[in-house]
N, C-alpha and C positions, 0 to 999 in steps of 0.2 A: 686461285683458290685460297691461299693463306690470307689474302686481304679481305675476302668475304668472311672468312672465319673470324678474323679480328674485328670486323665491323659488327657481326652478330654478337660476339662476346661483349663488345662495348655497349651495344643497345641493351642487352640483358642486364648488364651491370648498372646502367643508368636507370633502367626500369625498376630494378630492385631497390635502388636508393630513393626512388620517388614514392614508394608505397608507405602508407602510415602503419605503424605497428598495431597489432590487435590489442584491444583493451583487455585487461585481465578479467576473467569471469567473476561475477559477484558470488561470494560464498553462498552455499546452499542455506545456511542458517546463521543467525547471530544470537549471541547469548541474551542481549536485551530484548530482541524480538521474540525469542522463545519465552522469556519471562512475561512479556506482555500478553502473548497468546494464552499461556497457562492461567494467568491472573484473570483474563477475560472469561475463560471457561467457568471460573468460579462464580461469575455473576449471571449465568444463564438462569432465566426465570425471574430475575429482578423486574419489578413493575416499571412501566413507562410513565413518565411525567414530563410534559413539555417544560423546558427550562431546567429540568432536574439535573443536579450535579453530584448527588451521592446516593448510594443504594438504599439508604433508609427512607428517603423521601421519594425515590424514583429517579430514573435517568432518561434523558433524551439522547440522541446519537452523539452529539458533540460533548455533552456532559459525561457520557460514558467513556469516551476516548480520553478526555482530560483527566478524569478520575483514575483510569487504568494506567495511563502513561506516567502520571505523577507517582502513584503508589507502587507500581511494578518496576519502573525504570528510572524514576527520579527526573523525568523529562517534562518540562512545562509546555503543554500545548493548550491553548485556550481560545475561546471565542466560538463563533458559529462554525458549521462545517465549511462554509466558504472561506472564512478567516483562516482556518487550519489548512485548507487546500493551498493557500498562498505561500506556505512555508514548506520546508523539507525539500528533498531531492526527488524529482520525477523518475519513476522506474517503469520500464516497459512491462506490459502485462505478462510477457513470457518470463520476466525476472522476479516476479513477486515471491516473497518469502514471509514466513510467520512474523507478525508484528507490524508489517507494513499497513498503511492506511489506504483504504480504497474509497473512492468518491463516486457518487451517483447523482443524476438529475432526476429526482423523484417528484418534484413539484413544479415542473416546467420552469425551473430556475437552476442554472449551473451550480454544481457542488452543493446541492440542498440536503444531501444525506452522506454520512460517513460510517464506515465499519472497519473492523480490524481483521486482516487476512490471517487465517490460522493454518493454511496449507490444504492440499488436495482439493483446490477450487472451492473452498468453503470460507465463510467469514462470519464473525459475530457482530451483531449490531442491535440497536434499540429502536425498532420501528414502532410507529404509533399504531399500526395495524396489529391486532391481537395483543397489544399492550404489554409486551415483556421482551427482555433481552433474549435473543435466540440465535441459532446458527441457521444460515441459509447458504445456498450454492450460487456461485457466480454464473453457472450455466442455466440457472432458473430463468425462464424466458423474460420475466418481469425485470430482473436485475441485469441480465445480459444486454437488454435493449437500452438500459439507462446508465450503464457503466461509463465513467468519464476518464478517470485516471487513477494511478497508484502513486503514493509518495512514501519515502523513507525518511525517518527522523534520527537515525542512529549513525549512519556512515557519512 
């Protein structure tokens, strides 16, 4: 009996040594992410313009993201939505937090649209449809079917 007990203890000890430690949970919010989300809300209603990079002339999705990140957080993200999607850290959908960028396939082309997650399954973006910056929900059927990934640019 003592030998069996010793073997069981040894197996348990070795099993415990072989497990990988859990990754720390991602904080619920980030200061820069909150600044980005708040700044983005101030642009709701801004007109859409393909290639637009400032609110006075109008914004497209990537121009909106570049403008907001630069002015709210001092972070330079530029290029098309697909260019922006190549940078940053990929975040699981369950770990999204305000300020993260979310990417969609809206033109039968990967990463053809980008928006800013603001929390509670909502995001701000500059879609060409209806021509202005607005809030939509990720669980909206159109966006839910076209969601591709989330990326973080602060951590």
